[in-house]
MIKELUM-991873 format. One line per 8 residues: number of its first residue (from 0); for each residue x negated, y negated, z negated of N, C-alpha, C, O. Coordinates in pm, 1 decimal, always signed. Example, Ala and Ser with C-alpha at 12.3 -4.5 7.8 and 13.67 -1.06 7.14 Angstrom:
% MIKELUM-991873
0	-1319.0 +569.0 -780.0 -1230.0 +450.0 -780.0 -1320.0 +330.0 -780.0 -1423.6 +331.9 -846.5 ~ -1285.0 +225.0 -708.0 -1367.0 +106.0 -714.0 -1290.0 -3.0 -787.0 -1340.9 -113.8 -803.9
END
This chain:
% MIKELUM-991873
0	-2038.2 +2246.8 -120.3 -1937.9 +2174.7 -101.8 -1812.3 +2233.2 -154.1 -1779.7 +2349.4 -129.9 ~ -1736.1 +2144.3 -232.4 -1613.0 +2167.9 -288.1 -1482.6 +2189.5 -194.1 -1455.7 +2105.5 -108.2 ~ -1405.2 +2301.1 -212.8 -1326.0 +2291.5 -127.7 -1181.1 +2186.9 -150.8 -1133.3 +2177.7 -263.9 ~ -1134.6 +2130.2 -62.5 -1012.4 +2060.9 -89.1 -886.2 +2117.2 -27.7 -889.0 +2190.0 +71.4 ~ -786.1 +2084.3 -84.1 -651.6 +2125.0 +15.9 -614.4 +2027.2 +100.3 -586.4 +1916.3 +54.9 ~ -608.7 +2052.1 +228.2 -541.4 +1951.8 +321.7 -402.9 +2004.9 +376.0 -397.3 +2114.5 +431.9 ~ -295.2 +1928.3 +359.4 -162.5 +1989.1 +393.1 -165.6 +1967.0 +552.6 -227.2 +1876.0 +608.2 ~ -94.5 +2058.2 +611.7 -79.8 +2069.8 +737.4 -62.4 +1953.0 +823.0 -119.0 +1929.0 +929.7
8	+19.7 +1887.7 +763.8 +62.9 +1771.1 +840.8 -61.9 +1662.2 +873.2 -67.0 +1578.7 +963.6 ~ -159.5 +1691.8 +769.2 -289.2 +1601.4 +773.9 -423.7 +1651.2 +825.2 -529.7 +1588.9 +820.0 ~ -401.2 +1786.9 +881.4 -516.1 +1859.4 +925.5 -580.6 +1747.3 +1050.0 -703.1 +1744.4 +1062.2 ~ -505.5 +1668.3 +1128.7 -579.2 +1629.9 +1227.0 -655.3 +1526.4 +1185.1 -729.7 +1481.4 +1272.3 ~ -661.5 +1461.1 +1052.0 -753.2 +1367.7 +983.5 -857.7 +1421.1 +993.0 -952.9 +1348.3 +1020.9 ~ -879.7 +1552.1 +976.2 -1004.5 +1609.9 +948.2 -1086.2 +1688.8 +1086.9 -1207.1 +1703.8 +1104.2 ~ -979.7 +1727.8 +1168.1 -996.8 +1810.3 +1288.2 -1033.5 +1721.4 +1429.5 -1117.6 +1766.6 +1507.2 ~ -975.5 +1612.4 +1452.8 -962.0 +1542.5 +1564.8 -1017.6 +1391.3 +1557.4 -1006.0 +1322.8 +1455.7
16	-1071.9 +1352.0 +1661.6 -1184.2 +1219.8 +1648.3 -1063.7 +1127.7 +1732.2 -1028.5 +1145.2 +1848.9 ~ -1016.0 +1031.8 +1642.2 -940.1 +918.7 +1717.8 -946.4 +804.4 +1661.0 -959.4 +803.5 +1538.6 ~ -939.6 +691.3 +1726.4 -964.3 +573.7 +1698.1 -872.7 +521.1 +1583.6 -911.4 +442.4 +1497.3 ~ -736.8 +577.4 +1592.8 -644.5 +522.9 +1482.0 -581.2 +638.8 +1445.4 -533.7 +705.5 +1537.3 ~ -568.4 +681.1 +1326.7 -511.6 +813.5 +1258.2 -425.6 +728.9 +1134.6 -456.7 +634.5 +1062.0 ~ -307.4 +808.6 +1148.5 -179.6 +718.0 +1049.9 -112.6 +856.3 +958.0 -80.5 +961.9 +1012.6 ~ -102.8 +835.5 +842.0 -35.8 +921.8 +753.7 +71.9 +876.7 +711.5 +60.4 +793.8 +621.2 ~ +189.7 +905.4 +749.8 +317.4 +872.3 +710.8 +381.3 +953.3 +616.2 +370.9 +1073.0 +642.9
24	+451.7 +924.2 +501.9 +480.1 +1012.4 +401.7 +551.0 +949.6 +261.0 +508.1 +841.6 +220.2 ~ +630.8 +999.7 +206.9 +698.1 +930.4 +83.8 +600.2 +944.9 -25.7 +489.6 +996.7 -10.6 ~ +646.9 +895.2 -140.3 +570.6 +916.2 -254.5 +537.0 +1057.7 -315.8 +627.1 +1140.5 -329.6 ~ +391.8 +1088.0 -356.7 +373.5 +1222.1 -403.4 +351.3 +1323.3 -256.6 +333.1 +1444.7 -264.6 ~ +356.1 +1258.8 -144.5 +321.0 +1388.7 -19.1 +173.6 +1407.7 +0.9 +134.9 +1466.9 +101.6 ~ +80.2 +1357.4 -96.2 -60.0 +1402.8 -94.5 -138.1 +1319.4 +27.4 -256.4 +1337.1 +56.3 ~ -68.1 +1245.9 +78.4 -144.9 +1159.9 +175.3 -266.0 +1070.6 +120.9 -367.4 +1052.3 +188.2 ~ -247.2 +1018.0 -3.4 -355.1 +921.1 -34.1 -480.7 +1003.1 -83.4 -599.7 +979.6 -62.3
32	-421.6 +1106.4 -155.6 -556.1 +1208.4 -261.4 -603.0 +1267.8 -99.3 -722.1 +1249.8 -73.6 ~ -538.4 +1320.6 -14.9 -612.4 +1392.8 +97.5 -702.5 +1301.2 +170.6 -808.2 +1352.7 +207.2 ~ -686.5 +1194.2 +195.6 -741.8 +1094.2 +262.2 -869.5 +1050.3 +200.8 -971.6 +1030.5 +266.6 ~ -857.4 +1031.5 +33.7 -952.8 +1025.3 -76.0 -1066.1 +1111.6 -34.4 -1177.7 +1072.2 -0.4 ~ -1024.2 +1233.3 -41.2 -1122.1 +1347.3 -62.1 -1163.6 +1367.2 +76.1 -1272.5 +1423.9 +85.0 ~ -1106.9 +1336.1 +188.5 -1170.6 +1358.0 +318.3 -1281.0 +1235.0 +331.7 -1381.3 +1253.9 +400.5 ~ -1261.6 +1118.3 +269.4 -1369.9 +1009.5 +273.5 -1461.1 +1063.9 +176.2 -1579.9 +1049.6 +205.0 ~ -1435.6 +1121.3 +70.6 -1542.4 +1119.0 -20.4 -1640.3 +1244.9 +36.7 -1760.9 +1248.8 +12.1
40	-1581.6 +1329.7 +103.0 -1665.2 +1421.0 +160.1 -1758.0 +1386.1 +282.4 -1874.5 +1425.0 +290.6 ~ -1701.9 +1318.1 +365.3 -1759.9 +1283.4 +493.3 -1897.3 +1150.5 +436.1 -1999.3 +1126.3 +500.8 ~ -1864.6 +1095.2 +324.6 -1960.0 +1001.8 +242.1 -2097.4 +1120.5 +214.7 -2211.5 +1126.1 +260.3 ~ -2040.6 +1183.3 +143.6 -2140.8 +1300.7 +83.1 -2229.4 +1367.3 +211.3 -2352.1 +1357.4 +211.9 ~ -2159.1 +1432.8 +314.7 -2241.4 +1518.6 +400.1 -2262.6 +1441.0 +515.4 -2360.4 +1485.9 +575.1 ~ -2199.0 +1315.5 +589.3 -2220.5 +1278.5 +675.7 -2284.8 +1145.2 +674.5 -2344.1 +1103.3 +773.9 ~ -2274.8 +1077.1 +564.4 -2331.4 +937.3 +542.4 -2245.0 +827.9 +570.7 -2291.3 +715.1 +587.3 ~ -2086.8 +859.1 +579.7 -2013.7 +762.3 +642.2 -1930.6 +688.5 +538.1 -1850.1 +733.3 +456.5
48	-1970.0 +565.9 +561.6 -1941.3 +447.1 +483.5 -1787.4 +378.4 +508.3 -1756.3 +336.7 +619.8 ~ -1706.0 +372.1 +406.5 -1562.5 +352.6 +408.4 -1536.9 +217.0 +355.4 -1597.2 +182.4 +253.9 ~ -1453.2 +135.9 +413.7 -1397.8 +16.2 +344.6 -1257.5 +46.1 +323.8 -1189.2 +99.7 +411.1 ~ -1215.5 +14.5 +216.0 -1081.1 +35.4 +173.6 -1007.4 -97.6 +148.0 -1044.1 -186.7 +71.4 ~ -891.2 -95.7 +229.5 -827.7 -227.3 +217.5 -641.7 -193.9 +197.9 -567.1 -100.7 +227.8 ~ -628.5 -308.6 +141.0 -462.9 -286.5 +102.4 -426.2 -453.7 +158.6 -512.4 -541.5 +152.9 ~ -323.8 -472.5 +197.6 -279.6 -618.7 +254.3 -266.2 -697.0 +122.1 -290.1 -817.7 +127.7 ~ -242.1 -660.4 +42.1 -189.7 -742.8 -129.7 -293.7 -681.5 -217.0 -251.9 -577.4 -267.7
56	-404.9 -709.5 -248.1 -485.4 -658.1 -382.0 -520.9 -783.7 -460.2 -600.6 -867.5 -417.9 ~ -480.5 -789.1 -533.7 -472.8 -921.6 -664.7 -573.4 -867.6 -723.8 -647.5 -957.0 -764.6 ~ -616.4 -754.2 -750.9 -760.4 -732.1 -828.8 -789.6 -589.0 -783.1 -712.7 -530.7 -706.7 ~ -911.3 -528.0 -834.7 -948.4 -412.8 -791.8 -892.2 -315.9 -826.9 -914.7 -212.0 -764.9 ~ -797.4 -315.1 -940.8 -713.3 -225.2 -1010.8 -590.4 -210.2 -906.1 -510.2 -120.0 -930.1 ~ -570.7 -285.6 -799.8 -478.2 -233.4 -714.5 -544.8 -195.7 -574.6 -482.8 -213.4 -469.7 ~ -666.3 -146.0 -577.5 -714.9 -64.6 -478.3 -703.6 +64.7 -510.4 -646.1 +105.7 -611.3 ~ -770.4 +149.5 -406.4 -770.3 +301.8 -423.5 -908.6 +353.7 -504.9 -947.9 +470.4 -507.9
64	-964.4 +253.1 -561.6 -1121.2 +257.4 -634.1 -1058.2 +398.2 -735.6 -1110.0 +509.0 -722.0 ~ -962.0 +379.0 -818.6 -921.6 +453.4 -955.5 -908.4 +613.3 -883.8 -956.9 +712.8 -937.5 ~ -843.3 +615.4 -770.2 -806.1 +729.1 -688.8 -949.5 +811.5 -662.4 -967.7 +930.6 -687.6 ~ -1044.2 +720.8 -606.8 -1136.7 +762.0 -547.9 -1247.6 +842.8 -673.5 -1314.8 +945.9 -671.3 ~ -1227.0 +749.6 -762.7 -1334.1 +774.3 -878.0 -1253.9 +892.6 -958.2 -1326.7 +973.8 -1015.4 ~ -1152.6 +906.5 -966.1 -1073.9 +1065.3 -1022.5 -1122.1 +1173.5 -935.8 -1185.3 +1267.5 -984.0 ~ -1094.8 +1165.1 -805.6 -1140.6 +1262.1 -724.3 -1295.5 +1310.4 -724.9 -1335.8 +1426.3 -715.0 ~ -1360.8 +1209.2 -737.0 -1519.8 +1237.9 -750.2 -1511.4 +1333.2 -886.9 -1553.4 +1448.9 -887.2
72	-1459.7 +1277.7 -987.1 -1467.8 +1399.2 -1120.4 -1428.7 +1507.7 -1084.2 -1499.3 +1608.5 -1081.3 ~ -1305.3 +1501.6 -1050.1 -1220.3 +1648.7 -1026.5 -1292.9 +1733.3 -940.9 -1313.4 +1849.4 -976.2 ~ -1339.6 +1686.5 -820.8 -1397.2 +1761.3 -730.7 -1573.7 +1816.3 -779.4 -1643.7 +1912.3 -747.3 ~ -1591.2 +1704.4 -865.4 -1736.3 +1750.2 -923.1 -1877.1 +1700.7 -838.8 -1991.7 +1743.8 -851.5 ~ -1834.2 +1612.8 -763.9 -1936.5 +1555.1 -637.2 -2054.5 +1491.6 -720.7 -2053.2 +1429.9 -827.2 ~ -2149.7 +1525.1 -641.9 -2301.1 +1457.1 -717.1 -2309.2 +1355.1 -623.0 -2250.6 +1345.4 -515.1 ~ -2408.1 +1261.6 -689.6 -2455.2 +1144.5 -627.6 -2375.7 +1035.5 -614.5 -2423.2 +934.1 -563.2 ~ -2264.1 +1038.0 -651.4 -2172.1 +922.1 -665.8 -2188.2 +829.7 -787.2 -2196.9 +891.1 -893.6
80	-2193.8 +705.5 -795.0 -2171.0 +615.9 -893.5 -2077.4 +524.3 -869.6 -2092.5 +422.1 -802.7 ~ -1966.4 +565.3 -931.8 -1824.3 +481.6 -951.4 -1833.7 +372.2 -1013.0 -1827.8 +390.6 -1134.6 ~ -1850.0 +228.5 -973.8 -1889.8 +107.6 -1036.2 -1738.6 +46.8 -1051.2 -1632.6 +104.3 -1026.5 ~ -1763.5 -108.9 -1107.2 -1613.8 -146.7 -1112.2 -1565.0 -179.1 -1010.0 -1442.9 -167.8 -998.6 ~ -1639.8 -227.9 -906.2 -1602.3 -297.8 -777.5 -1630.0 -228.4 -635.2 -1586.3 -263.9 -525.7 ~ -1723.3 -108.4 -669.0 -1749.1 -33.3 -533.9 -1832.3 +93.7 -582.9 -1903.4 +85.1 -683.0 ~ -1820.9 +218.7 -505.3 -1882.8 +326.5 -515.0 -2007.5 +329.6 -432.6 -2017.8 +285.0 -318.4 ~ -2100.4 +386.8 -502.6 -2241.9 +397.6 -467.7 -2261.3 +522.3 -440.8 -2196.3 +596.6 -514.4
88	-2337.2 +583.3 -350.2 -2372.6 +707.1 -325.6 -2542.0 +715.0 -276.9 -2592.6 +667.7 -175.1 ~ -2612.3 +797.9 -396.4 -2757.6 +771.6 -380.9 -2803.0 +648.3 -389.5 -2920.9 +636.4 -356.3 ~ -2751.3 +557.9 -421.2 -2840.9 +423.6 -428.4 -2788.6 +317.7 -319.4 -2830.2 +202.1 -311.5 ~ -2688.0 +376.8 -234.3 -2641.9 +300.2 -140.1 -2473.0 +272.9 -138.7 -2396.0 +348.4 -198.0 ~ -2438.1 +181.1 -79.5 -2314.0 +141.0 -80.9 -2224.7 +273.3 +7.1 -2260.5 +329.1 +110.8 ~ -2111.7 +295.6 -66.6 -2052.7 +431.4 +19.2 -1890.4 +394.6 +28.9 -1825.9 +463.2 +108.2 ~ -1829.5 +306.0 -35.2 -1713.1 +246.4 -31.5 -1676.3 +103.6 -94.6 -1686.0 +82.3 -215.4 ~ -1641.8 +26.7 -20.1 -1596.4 -119.5 -81.8 -1438.5 -146.6 -57.9 -1367.9 -87.0 +23.4
96	-1400.2 -245.3 -143.0 -1265.9 -252.3 -127.3 -1228.6 -412.8 -131.8 -1288.6 -498.6 -196.5 ~ -1126.0 -429.3 -55.3 -1083.8 -566.1 -28.1 -942.5 -578.4 +9.7 -883.4 -497.9 +81.6 ~ -891.0 -685.6 -44.0 -753.9 -736.8 +11.5 -753.2 -797.2 +143.1 -863.4 -835.3 +182.5 ~ -632.9 -818.4 +236.6 -639.4 -857.9 +350.5 -553.8 -1021.2 +339.2 -603.4 -1127.3 +377.1 ~ -420.5 -1004.9 +279.3 -331.6 -1136.4 +271.0 -427.9 -1266.2 +277.5 -424.0 -1342.0 +374.4 ~ -504.5 -1284.3 +180.4 -560.8 -1415.4 +151.6 -642.6 -1459.3 +248.6 -643.2 -1576.4 +286.6 ~ -726.0 -1357.2 +300.5 -836.6 -1427.9 +394.9 -864.2 -1295.1 +507.6 -973.2 -1237.9 +508.4 ~ -761.4 -1258.2 +593.2 -781.2 -1172.7 +689.8 -903.9 -1189.7 +760.6 -965.9 -1086.7 +786.9
104	-954.9 -1308.1 +799.5 -1065.1 -1352.0 +901.6 -1156.7 -1290.3 +819.8 -1215.6 -1201.7 +881.6 ~ -1201.8 -1304.4 +676.1 -1307.6 -1242.7 +591.4 -1351.6 -1109.6 +656.4 -1469.0 -1100.6 +692.4 ~ -1266.0 -1003.6 +674.9 -1292.3 -877.7 +714.4 -1397.1 -861.2 +842.2 -1455.7 -757.8 +874.4 ~ -1405.9 -1008.2 +914.4 -1504.6 -994.7 +1025.9 -1643.5 -982.5 +986.7 -1729.6 -946.7 +1067.0 ~ -1669.5 -1012.8 +858.8 -1818.8 -993.0 +800.6 -1860.5 -861.5 +776.0 -1981.5 -839.4 +771.1 ~ -1769.5 -759.0 +757.5 -1813.4 -641.9 +732.8 -1859.4 -545.8 +817.8 -1788.2 -482.3 +895.4 ~ -2012.2 -530.4 +800.6 -2087.0 -447.4 +891.9 -2126.0 -300.7 +850.9 -2115.5 -273.3 +731.3 ~ -2163.1 -218.7 +924.1 -2199.5 -83.6 +849.6 -2104.5 +21.3 +878.7 -2138.3 +131.9 +920.7
112	-1985.3 -14.1 +856.3 -1891.3 +90.5 +816.5 -1830.0 +165.5 +956.8 -1811.1 +113.8 +1067.0 ~ -1810.0 +280.5 +921.4 -1785.3 +393.4 +1041.8 -1626.2 +418.3 +1009.4 -1549.4 +466.5 +1092.7 ~ -1593.2 +385.0 +897.2 -1421.3 +396.1 +861.7 -1371.1 +305.7 +787.0 -1433.9 +255.5 +693.8 ~ -1218.2 +265.0 +827.4 -1163.7 +171.7 +743.1 -1059.8 +232.1 +727.5 -1000.5 +274.3 +826.8 ~ -1009.6 +252.5 +599.3 -876.8 +306.0 +538.0 -801.9 +219.9 +487.7 -845.9 +169.3 +384.5 ~ -674.6 +173.7 +533.7 -580.5 +78.9 +480.1 -464.4 +161.0 +415.1 -395.6 +243.8 +474.8 ~ -452.7 +124.6 +280.1 -360.6 +201.9 +192.1 -227.2 +118.9 +193.9 -234.6 -3.9 +193.0 ~ -125.7 +171.8 +196.1 +11.6 +79.0 +203.1 +4.9 +1.9 +332.5 +33.1 -117.4 +343.3
120	-28.4 +68.2 +413.3 -42.5 -4.4 +545.0 +86.4 -37.7 +599.0 +87.1 -95.9 +707.4 ~ +194.3 -11.5 +543.5 +324.3 -98.3 +600.6 +352.0 -203.5 +571.7 +452.3 -258.7 +617.0 ~ +252.5 -271.5 +470.3 +291.3 -395.3 +456.6 +208.0 -503.7 +523.6 +228.9 -622.4 +498.4 ~ +107.7 -461.3 +614.1 +4.7 -522.8 +684.4 +69.4 -641.7 +774.5 +164.7 -615.5 +847.9 ~ +25.1 -749.1 +768.5 +72.8 -859.6 +836.0 +7.3 -847.2 +997.6 -104.1 -797.5 +1013.7 ~ +71.7 -887.1 +1089.0 +19.8 -902.6 +1225.1 -127.0 -951.8 +1210.0 -218.7 -884.4 +1256.9 ~ -148.0 -1059.3 +1150.3 -290.1 -1141.2 +1129.5 -395.3 -1054.6 +1065.0 -515.0 -1072.2 +1087.3 ~ -346.3 -954.9 +979.6 -433.2 -868.1 +907.9 -463.1 -752.6 +1034.6 -575.1 -701.9 +1039.7
128	-380.5 -722.1 +1114.4 -401.9 -606.5 +1192.8 -469.6 -655.3 +1333.5 -543.6 -583.6 +1400.9 ~ -436.8 -772.0 +1362.4 -538.5 -838.3 +1464.7 -678.2 -876.6 +1430.7 -765.8 -877.1 +1517.2 ~ -705.2 -914.8 +1283.4 -853.7 -909.3 +1253.3 -910.0 -783.9 +1224.1 -1026.0 -765.5 +1260.9 ~ -847.5 -689.4 +1162.0 -902.8 -579.3 +1141.3 -974.0 -474.3 +1251.0 -1082.3 -417.6 +1236.5 ~ -881.3 -464.5 +1365.6 -890.5 -397.1 +1460.2 -1039.6 -395.3 +1525.6 -1118.9 -301.7 +1536.0 ~ -1050.3 -534.1 +1566.9 -1183.2 -520.8 +1669.3 -1331.6 -531.2 +1562.1 -1447.7 -532.1 +1603.0 ~ -1288.0 -538.1 +1423.2 -1396.7 -543.9 +1361.2 -1485.7 -401.8 +1316.4 -1595.5 -394.5 +1261.2 ~ -1413.8 -317.3 +1352.5 -1497.1 -198.2 +1325.8 -1557.0 -152.6 +1467.5 -1495.5 -89.1 +1553.2
136	-1678.0 -194.0 +1473.9 -1746.7 -171.8 +1605.0 -1835.0 -51.2 +1606.3 -1876.0 -28.9 +1720.2 ~ -1876.9 +32.6 +1518.0 -1950.6 +144.0 +1542.8 -1899.4 +240.7 +1610.3 -1779.4 +267.9 +1608.0 ~ -1997.3 +310.1 +1686.0 -1936.4 +434.7 +1771.3 -1871.8 +536.2 +1665.7 -1899.4 +567.6 +1550.0 ~ -1771.0 +574.1 +1760.1 -1681.7 +684.8 +1678.9 -1620.8 +654.3 +1534.8 -1608.4 +732.7 +1440.7 ~ -1584.5 +513.8 +1542.9 -1541.5 +477.1 +1409.7 -1406.7 +486.2 +1426.3 -1348.9 +480.9 +1534.9 ~ -1351.8 +501.2 +1310.2 -1195.5 +533.0 +1289.6 -1111.5 +438.5 +1163.2 -1142.6 +421.3 +1045.4 ~ -1023.9 +400.6 +1222.4 -912.6 +323.9 +1132.5 -813.3 +421.5 +1090.8 -730.8 +466.6 +1170.3 ~ -819.4 +459.1 +955.0 -707.2 +564.2 +877.6 -596.7 +450.9 +796.1 -638.5 +361.6 +722.4
144	-475.6 +470.3 +820.2 -390.7 +434.8 +741.8 -292.0 +515.5 +684.4 -252.7 +611.2 +751.1 ~ -249.6 +497.8 +585.6 -157.1 +563.1 +496.2 -43.1 +480.6 +453.1 -58.8 +381.2 +382.3 ~ +80.5 +524.1 +498.5 +183.0 +413.1 +474.2 +316.6 +504.3 +456.1 +325.5 +622.3 +490.1 ~ +429.5 +417.5 +389.4 +555.2 +475.7 +404.3 +638.4 +330.9 +475.4 +664.4 +226.6 +415.3 ~ +663.0 +357.7 +593.2 +719.5 +256.2 +666.1 +839.3 +195.7 +643.5 +940.2 +265.9 +637.8 ~ +847.8 +47.8 +626.1 +985.6 +3.4 +602.5 +1083.5 -21.6 +690.7 +1200.9 -25.8 +654.0 ~ +1044.7 -42.0 +824.3 +1138.4 -51.7 +920.6 +1067.7 -23.7 +1058.9 +944.7 -25.3 +1065.0 ~ +1147.7 +2.6 +1173.1 +1048.9 +25.3 +1302.7 +1021.5 -138.0 +1342.6 +952.0 -172.3 +1438.3
152	+1084.6 -223.9 +1257.4 +1053.1 -402.3 +1327.2 +921.0 -432.6 +1260.7 +856.5 -521.3 +1316.6 ~ +865.2 -376.9 +1150.6 +750.1 -441.2 +1077.3 +633.9 -429.4 +1151.9 +624.4 -330.0 +1223.9 ~ +540.1 -513.0 +1149.7 +419.8 -531.2 +1214.8 +302.5 -400.7 +1218.8 +212.3 -388.0 +1301.6 ~ +326.1 -333.0 +1132.5 +256.3 -204.1 +1110.7 +313.4 -90.0 +1226.9 +245.3 -21.6 +1303.3 ~ +466.7 -94.7 +1211.8 +529.0 -5.6 +1301.9 +521.4 -39.9 +1453.8 +529.6 +44.6 +1543.0 ~ +506.1 -162.8 +1471.1 +482.0 -228.5 +1604.3 +362.3 -191.7 +1669.3 +367.9 -154.6 +1786.5 ~ +243.1 -197.6 +1602.7 +104.6 -158.6 +1625.7 +113.2 -11.4 +1663.1 +10.8 +51.8 +1689.1
END
């Protein structure tokens, strides 16, 4: 298993079990790369499937697919098949990607995931938060959010 660097501030993502985990920081703080690495290793070692969201995802290019694909290559992880719209591991779905803004209710049909990762979570609307939260029903499931909050009044900060 490859060694990954986890900034001290993000150690709780790896060590603590919580329903919600939130990484806040500026650009270049390492939060997205660290979360990507932890999700990839959890998929490989524990079979944890992750659904990756953004509020606004006009195309797959707006998702974290490219980051995850690059980390698979950089870490030399075996068994991953990084495709155009999803990532498979040993022939099964490991990562799927979806935007929330146009159809927040569509997330309700996503089953079999133990982790949701919301990138740029500070842009989430109240409706997206409301739809996302009860959808993840697996035991010990977690919702991870990475964000650069805009203000204490935005829906993300209120949640």
